[in-house]
Steps between C-alpha positions, in 0.01 A plus 500: 500500500647831390568735790367251764813582708431873495127433578585276802757760628234778479234277666747427789591866538138595505391218738797521740474884506153468641639342819562798736765303702749493212646754253528403134701675231279630214522376133593848395794511752616157381487623144689812579783303660511259214519796257787655707674163459430492124288189540140636459439281193674182628307185416626331819616651831753277655579471873791740497291763324211446730728541798652816367152651439400394857806669650443818300141494618610471860303182579583241758340197338398411146294238335681319218339242280462360147185402311514158339236385263509124471221298335267805525562528882659814646762426766671768708788409734532803706754609760500779760853633520686720746639773276802578703626143548343330208371226730182315425253579775224275366392326189213320346346383173160604383329339206177552306342294216497768235607856421141647561552396868777765547263687735496194732882472459541869618252442788691190619846660465359809691388268788854326504683835509270638776563179700874517447507867604262429795282781355146392552230706327157563642342442167533227229737641243357370163633677201171475310330698783746789437525473120310258264435130448562533123846403384445674174402822672802470727724456196374839366552656841854370527586631147351829608726508810809423292406785253443746779840420656650603169271804472341357187169655608280448192592132491435470869159659466412257220605203718312624805187555284542140376504372853189699597324379186568136599406557871301813585545428870883516481549802743880520470467523115244776540726675746805489271281615210379795693848593612631508140201683359527749789864575405 
């Protein structure tokens, strides 16, 4: 699935960012650091690049993982790392039956990270509650975010409009669209 990695990262940033007990670096900040390193268009972010980004962002821990698609199933071996030492603090593997279940994958990874950080949330953090349950709408949203990071505003507006057209209840897409039209 094209851009599934970016979609999952964005879902995790959104979902984990809703937990008031932890602080999460925004997608824009991550993109800005990658840009400063000259790696904003890298197809793959390796562990050393991820560690450099994390250090520049001033974070203590980072979630590192890879998405594998084998026989239609999505499999994510994930590790929570201490940025300073590089030590693995915790790890697990989460699997779903197909790409359309990336929402469940994000929810389960969110649960694991919150457990590992001992950061309980008073509410259930389901990504579809904060965004959409449509993978196609989310793909438009993610492309819109990537265009907005690059200040390609007309392209971003088109993508956010596509997301809203597919799911009229997608509040974050409406919000981003309003922001861009207001500017």
